[in-house]
VOVO-169097 format. One record per residue (C-alpha): residue number from 1; residue in three letters; y, x, z. Coordinates in steps of 0.5 Angstrom, whole numbers, padded with zeros to 4 digits. Each point is the difference from the previous one (the first is absolute). Example, Ala and Ser with C-alpha at 12.3 -4.5 7.8 and 13.67 -1.06 7.14 Angstrom:
<sites>
   num   residuo   north    east      up
     1       ALA   -0009    0025    0016
     2       SER    0007    0002   -0002
</sites>
This chain:
<sites>
   num   residuo   north    east      up
     1       UNK   -0013   -0064   -0054
     2       UNK    0003   -0001    0006
     3       UNK   -0006   -0005    0002
     4       UNK   -0004    0006   -0001
     5       UNK    0004    0005    0004
     6       UNK   -0002   -0005    0006
     7       UNK   -0006   -0003   -0001
     8       UNK   -0007    0003   -0002
     9       UNK    0001    0007    0002
    10       UNK   -0006    0004    0002
    11       UNK    0000    0007    0004
    12       UNK   -0004    0006    0000
    13       UNK    0000    0001    0007
    14       UNK    0002   -0005    0006
    15       UNK    0005    0005    0002
    16       UNK    0004   -0002   -0007
    17       UNK    0001   -0007    0002
    18       UNK    0008   -0001    0001
    19       UNK    0002   -0002    0007
    20       UNK    0006   -0005    0000
    21       UNK    0006    0001    0004
    22       UNK    0002   -0007    0004
    23       UNK    0007   -0002    0001
    24       UNK    0004   -0006    0002
    25       UNK    0007   -0001    0000
    26       UNK    0002    0005    0005
    27       UNK   -0006    0006    0000
    28       UNK   -0005    0003   -0004
    29       UNK   -0007    0002    0003
    30       UNK   -0004    0006   -0003
    31       UNK   -0005    0005    0001
    32       UNK    0002    0007    0000
    33       UNK   -0005    0006    0000
    34       UNK    0006    0004    0004
    35       UNK    0000   -0001    0007
    36       UNK    0007    0000    0002
    37       UNK    0001   -0006   -0005
    38       UNK    0002   -0007    0003
    39       UNK   -0005   -0005   -0001
    40       UNK    0006   -0005   -0001
    41       UNK    0006    0001   -0003
    42       UNK    0007   -0004   -0001
    43       UNK    0001   -0001   -0008
    44       UNK    0006    0004   -0002
    45       UNK    0006   -0002   -0005
    46       UNK   -0004    0002   -0006
    47       UNK   -0007   -0003    0003
    48       UNK    0004   -0006    0002
    49       UNK    0003   -0001   -0007
    50       UNK   -0007    0000   -0003
    51       UNK   -0003   -0004    0004
    52       UNK    0005   -0006    0000
    53       UNK    0000    0001   -0008
    54       UNK   -0007   -0001    0000
    55       UNK    0000   -0006    0005
    56       UNK    0006   -0004   -0004
    57       UNK   -0005    0001   -0006
    58       UNK   -0006   -0003    0003
    59       UNK    0004   -0006    0003
    60       UNK    0003   -0001   -0007
    61       UNK   -0007    0000   -0003
    62       UNK   -0003   -0005    0004
    63       UNK    0007   -0004    0001
    64       UNK    0000   -0007    0002
    65       UNK    0003   -0004    0005
    66       UNK   -0005    0002    0006
    67       UNK    0001    0008   -0001
    68       UNK    0006    0004    0003
    69       UNK    0001    0007    0001
    70       UNK   -0001    0000    0008
    71       UNK   -0007   -0003   -0002
    72       UNK   -0002    0007   -0001
    73       UNK   -0005    0003    0006
    74       UNK   -0003    0006   -0003
    75       UNK   -0002    0004   -0006
    76       UNK   -0004    0007   -0002
    77       UNK    0001    0005   -0005
    78       UNK   -0002    0006   -0003
    79       UNK    0002    0004   -0006
    80       UNK   -0004    0003   -0006
    81       UNK    0002    0006   -0003
    82       UNK    0002   -0001   -0007
    83       UNK   -0001   -0008    0000
    84       UNK    0005   -0003    0005
    85       UNK    0000   -0003    0007
    86       UNK   -0005   -0006    0002
    87       UNK    0003   -0005    0005
    88       UNK   -0004   -0006    0004
    89       UNK    0005   -0005    0003
    90       UNK   -0002   -0005    0005
    91       UNK    0005   -0006    0001
    92       UNK   -0001   -0006    0006
    93       UNK    0005   -0006   -0001
    94       UNK    0002   -0005    0005
    95       UNK   -0006   -0005   -0002
    96       UNK   -0005    0006    0002
    97       UNK   -0002    0001   -0007
    98       UNK   -0001    0007   -0002
    99       UNK    0001    0004   -0007
   100       UNK   -0002    0007   -0002
   101       UNK    0004    0003   -0006
   102       UNK   -0003    0006   -0004
   103       UNK    0006    0004   -0003
   104       UNK    0000    0007   -0004
   105       UNK    0006    0004   -0001
   106       UNK   -0002    0005   -0006
   107       UNK    0001    0007    0000
   108       UNK    0006    0002   -0005
   109       UNK   -0001    0005   -0005
   110       UNK    0002    0007    0002
   111       UNK    0008    0002   -0002
   112       UNK    0002    0007    0000
   113       UNK    0007    0000    0003
   114       UNK    0002    0007    0000
   115       UNK   -0001    0008    0000
   116       UNK    0004    0006    0003
   117       UNK   -0002    0007    0000
   118       UNK   -0001    0003    0007
   119       UNK    0004    0006    0002
   120       UNK   -0004    0005    0004
   121       UNK    0005    0005    0000
   122       UNK    0003   -0004    0006
   123       UNK    0000    0003    0007
   124       UNK   -0004   -0003    0005
   125       UNK    0003    0001    0007
   126       UNK   -0006   -0001    0006
   127       UNK    0004   -0002    0006
   128       UNK   -0004    0001    0006
   129       UNK    0002   -0002    0008
   130       UNK   -0004    0005    0005
   131       UNK    0000    0001    0007
   132       UNK   -0006    0005    0002
   133       UNK   -0006   -0002   -0003
   134       UNK   -0001    0007   -0003
   135       UNK   -0007    0000   -0001
   136       UNK    0001   -0006   -0004
   137       UNK    0005    0003   -0004
   138       UNK   -0004    0006   -0002
   139       UNK   -0005   -0005   -0002
   140       UNK    0005   -0003   -0005
   141       UNK    0002    0007   -0003
   142       UNK   -0007    0001   -0002
   143       UNK    0000   -0006   -0004
   144       UNK    0007    0001   -0002
   145       UNK   -0001    0007   -0003
   146       UNK   -0005   -0003   -0005
   147       UNK    0006   -0004   -0003
   148       UNK    0005    0005    0001
   149       UNK   -0003    0005   -0005
   150       UNK    0000   -0006   -0005
   151       UNK    0007   -0002    0001
   152       UNK    0003    0006    0001
   153       UNK    0008   -0001    0000
   154       UNK   -0001   -0007   -0001
   155       UNK   -0001   -0002    0008
   156       UNK    0004    0001    0006
   157       UNK   -0002   -0001    0007
   158       UNK    0005   -0002    0005
   159       UNK   -0002    0000    0008
   160       UNK    0004   -0003    0005
   161       UNK   -0003    0003    0007
   162       UNK    0001   -0003    0007
   163       UNK    0000    0005    0005
   164       UNK    0004    0006    0004
   165       UNK   -0002    0005   -0005
   166       UNK   -0004    0000   -0006
   167       UNK   -0004    0007    0001
   168       UNK   -0007   -0003    0000
   169       UNK    0002   -0003   -0006
   170       UNK    0002    0006   -0003
   171       UNK   -0006    0004    0002
   172       UNK   -0004   -0004   -0005
   173       UNK    0005   -0002   -0005
   174       UNK    0003    0007   -0002
   175       UNK   -0007    0003   -0002
   176       UNK   -0001   -0006   -0004
   177       UNK    0007    0002   -0003
   178       UNK   -0001    0007   -0001
   179       UNK   -0007   -0001   -0004
   180       UNK    0003   -0005   -0005
   181       UNK    0007    0003    0000
   182       UNK    0002   -0008    0002
   183       UNK    0007    0000    0000
   184       UNK    0001   -0008   -0002
   185       UNK    0000   -0002    0008
   186       UNK    0005   -0002    0005
   187       UNK   -0001    0000    0008
   188       UNK    0004   -0005    0004
   189       UNK    0000    0001    0007
   190       UNK    0002   -0005    0005
   191       UNK    0001    0001    0007
   192       UNK    0004   -0005    0003
   193       UNK   -0004   -0006    0000
   194       UNK   -0007   -0003    0000
   195       UNK   -0005    0000   -0006
   196       UNK    0002   -0006   -0004
   197       UNK   -0003   -0001   -0007
   198       UNK    0005   -0004   -0003
   199       UNK    0006    0005    0002
   200       UNK   -0004    0006   -0003
   201       UNK   -0002   -0003   -0006
   202       UNK    0007   -0002   -0001
   203       UNK    0003    0007    0002
   204       UNK   -0005    0003   -0005
   205       UNK    0002   -0004   -0006
   206       UNK    0007    0001    0001
   207       UNK    0000    0008    0001
   208       UNK   -0002    0001   -0007
   209       UNK    0005    0004   -0003
   210       UNK   -0003    0001   -0007
   211       UNK    0004   -0003   -0006
   212       UNK   -0006   -0004   -0003
   213       UNK   -0002   -0007    0003
   214       UNK   -0007    0001    0002
   215       UNK   -0005   -0005    0002
   216       UNK   -0001    0000    0007
   217       UNK   -0007    0000    0003
   218       UNK    0000   -0003    0007
   219       UNK   -0006    0004    0003
   220       UNK   -0003    0001    0007
   221       UNK   -0004    0006    0002
   222       UNK   -0007   -0004    0001
   223       UNK    0001   -0002   -0007
   224       UNK   -0005    0004   -0005
   225       UNK    0001   -0001   -0008
   226       UNK   -0002    0003   -0006
   227       UNK    0003    0001   -0007
   228       UNK   -0002   -0006   -0003
   229       UNK    0004   -0004    0006
   230       UNK    0006    0005   -0002
   231       UNK    0000   -0002   -0007
   232       UNK    0000   -0008    0002
   233       UNK    0006    0002    0005
   234       UNK    0004    0003   -0006
   235       UNK   -0002   -0005   -0005
   236       UNK    0001   -0007    0003
   237       UNK    0007    0001    0003
   238       UNK    0006   -0002   -0005
   239       UNK    0007    0001    0002
   240       UNK    0004   -0006    0002
   241       UNK   -0007   -0004   -0002
   242       UNK   -0006    0002    0003
   243       UNK   -0003    0003    0007
   244       UNK   -0007    0001    0001
   245       UNK   -0003   -0002    0007
   246       UNK   -0008    0003    0000
   247       UNK   -0005   -0004    0004
   248       UNK   -0003    0006    0004
   249       UNK   -0007    0001    0002
   250       UNK   -0001    0001    0007
   251       UNK   -0005    0004    0003
   252       UNK   -0004   -0003    0006
   253       UNK   -0001    0004    0006
   254       UNK   -0005    0006   -0001
   255       UNK   -0004   -0001    0006
   256       UNK   -0001   -0007   -0001
   257       UNK   -0003    0002   -0007
   258       UNK   -0004    0006    0003
   259       UNK   -0003   -0005    0005
   260       UNK   -0002   -0005   -0006
   261       UNK   -0003    0005   -0005
   262       UNK   -0003    0004    0006
   263       UNK    0003    0007   -0003
   264       UNK    0006    0004    0000
   265       UNK    0005    0000   -0005
   266       UNK    0003    0007    0001
   267       UNK    0004    0000   -0007
   268       UNK    0006   -0004   -0002
   269       UNK   -0003   -0001   -0007
   270       UNK   -0006   -0004    0004
   271       UNK    0005   -0005    0002
   272       UNK    0004   -0001   -0006
   273       UNK   -0003   -0005   -0003
   274       UNK    0002   -0007   -0002
   275       UNK   -0005   -0004    0003
   276       UNK   -0001   -0006    0005
   277       UNK   -0004    0005    0004
   278       UNK    0006    0005    0001
   279       UNK    0006   -0004    0000
   280       UNK    0004   -0006   -0002
   281       UNK    0006   -0001   -0005
   282       UNK    0007    0000    0005
   283       UNK    0003   -0006   -0003
   284       UNK    0004   -0001    0006
   285       UNK    0003    0007    0000
   286       UNK    0007    0001   -0004
   287       UNK    0001    0007    0002
   288       UNK   -0002    0004   -0007
   289       UNK    0005   -0001   -0005
   290       UNK    0002    0003   -0007
   291       UNK    0008   -0001   -0001
   292       UNK    0006    0003   -0004
   293       UNK    0005    0002    0005
   294       UNK    0005   -0004   -0003
   295       UNK   -0004   -0006    0001
   296       UNK   -0001    0001    0007
   297       UNK    0007    0002    0001
   298       UNK    0003   -0006   -0004
   299       UNK   -0005   -0005    0004
   300       UNK    0003    0002    0007
   301       UNK   -0006    0005    0002
   302       UNK   -0003   -0001    0007
   303       UNK    0002   -0003    0006
   304       UNK    0000    0006    0004
   305       UNK    0002   -0003    0007
   306       UNK   -0007   -0004    0000
   307       UNK   -0004    0002    0006
   308       UNK   -0006   -0005   -0001
   309       UNK   -0006    0002   -0003
   310       UNK   -0001    0000   -0008
   311       UNK    0006   -0005   -0001
   312       UNK    0004    0005   -0004
   313       UNK   -0005    0001   -0005
   314       UNK   -0001   -0008   -0001
   315       UNK    0008   -0001    0000
   316       UNK    0001    0005   -0006
   317       UNK   -0006   -0003   -0004
   318       UNK    0003   -0007    0001
   319       UNK    0007    0003   -0002
   320       UNK   -0003    0002   -0007
   321       UNK   -0005   -0006    0000
   322       UNK    0007   -0005    0001
   323       UNK    0004    0004   -0006
   324       UNK   -0001    0000   -0007
   325       UNK   -0004    0007    0000
   326       UNK   -0007   -0001   -0002
   327       UNK   -0005    0002    0006
   328       UNK   -0007    0003   -0003
   329       UNK   -0005   -0001    0006
   330       UNK   -0007    0002   -0002
   331       UNK   -0006    0003    0004
   332       UNK    0000    0008   -0002
   333       UNK   -0007    0003    0001
   334       UNK    0003    0007    0000
   335       UNK    0004    0000    0006
   336       UNK   -0003   -0001    0007
   337       UNK    0003   -0001    0007
   338       UNK   -0004    0005    0005
   339       UNK   -0002   -0004    0006
   340       UNK    0003    0003    0007
   341       UNK    0001   -0003    0007
   342       UNK    0005   -0005    0000
   343       UNK    0005   -0002    0006
   344       UNK    0002   -0007    0001
   345       UNK    0006    0001    0005
   346       UNK    0000   -0005    0005
   347       UNK    0008   -0001   -0001
   348       UNK   -0001   -0003   -0006
   349       UNK    0002   -0007   -0001
   350       UNK   -0006   -0005    0000
   351       UNK    0000   -0001   -0007
   352       UNK    0000    0007   -0002
   353       UNK   -0005    0002    0005
   354       UNK   -0005   -0005   -0002
   355       UNK    0002    0003   -0008
   356       UNK   -0002    0007    0003
   357       UNK   -0006   -0002    0003
   358       UNK   -0002   -0004   -0006
   359       UNK    0001    0006   -0004
   360       UNK   -0004    0005    0005
   361       UNK   -0006   -0005    0000
   362       UNK    0000    0000   -0008
   363       UNK   -0001    0007   -0001
   364       UNK   -0005    0002    0005
   365       UNK   -0006   -0003   -0004
   366       UNK   -0003   -0005   -0004
   367       UNK   -0003   -0007    0003
   368       UNK   -0007    0003   -0002
   369       UNK    0001    0006    0004
   370       UNK    0004   -0002    0006
   371       UNK   -0005   -0006    0001
   372       UNK   -0006    0006   -0001
   373       UNK    0004    0003    0006
   374       UNK    0000   -0006    0004
   375       UNK   -0007   -0002   -0001
   376       UNK   -0003    0007    0000
   377       UNK   -0005   -0001    0006
   378       UNK   -0003   -0006   -0004
   379       UNK   -0001    0003   -0006
   380       UNK   -0007    0004   -0001
   381       UNK    0002    0007   -0001
   382       UNK   -0007    0002   -0003
   383       UNK    0001   -0005   -0006
   384       UNK    0004    0002   -0006
   385       UNK    0005   -0004    0002
   386       UNK    0006    0002   -0004
   387       UNK   -0004   -0002   -0007
   388       UNK    0000   -0007    0003
   389       UNK    0007    0000    0002
   390       UNK    0003    0002   -0006
</sites>
């Protein structure tokens, strides 16, 4: 059966032929459909342990006086669902003799571990930093309204607003409050410092006055989400046990999309599509999270003194990753990051300025779309090129 799993396979389509991941002692090389994935990754702790085990098993299998572990040169592997992982390892010894070893790690049977009821009576506190951007906040309220109607008294909105006055905010928020009789909210005005996302989120989380230990959703104003996401936000976290870090789908620059599709995308619903034509998974972003308030406080919270771009999110994520709390990290098709102009401050360090520019370029458009804009003059506009490009 193990031999059958790796030999003599036929496929309905050439696209079904598996692509192997190549590896050596330090790195692995893999093909990914996500444009922001590295083409070469360092082997992490668990990957390295797995590869070391496979190499040792191969050396034991072919062992004689002429083969040692350091004779391993490279290998490839791919995993077959329900079957296991197929490895091919290459060795080259001091006498210039070569050996290829085929190994198979079988899939283990499914083992139920535990189950527990999900308590949907918990409070969800959405904490949002805000400085200006009132038009974007109005758009947020439009989508938040649908969730509020379903969630009733189980949802709380905390806004930490930076500015001399919050009158502009109240002008759009008070009609919303009156319409829905929405009392479960708190606005914290910050007048004595420049905008700081870490400071705002930390202040918003600590400003909670209720007796419950709520689940906190760290949210930005340019995030759109649905009830399905809220359900996951309240399902995955477990007190002292798990936190949820969704991978957000980040939408491309609408001007790039309109130029590529040669049509106006006037409605937001025209853009909220999980498709490589419309955006990408923001796997490099750690800003959105669903966490019990007590777990946030116990882990030490944000480093509020950090001024570099994006670093506070990563450091909080690292705190959880390096603790005994399990981090649930997965793509979530019901939470979107709206495109907006990103300013990369010249005062940033070289490393953080480069990271900011990298993030900015990823979010402009796909390789195909940006390539089309560059080569637009070379493409015959009278031809049905879009059918050929897709």
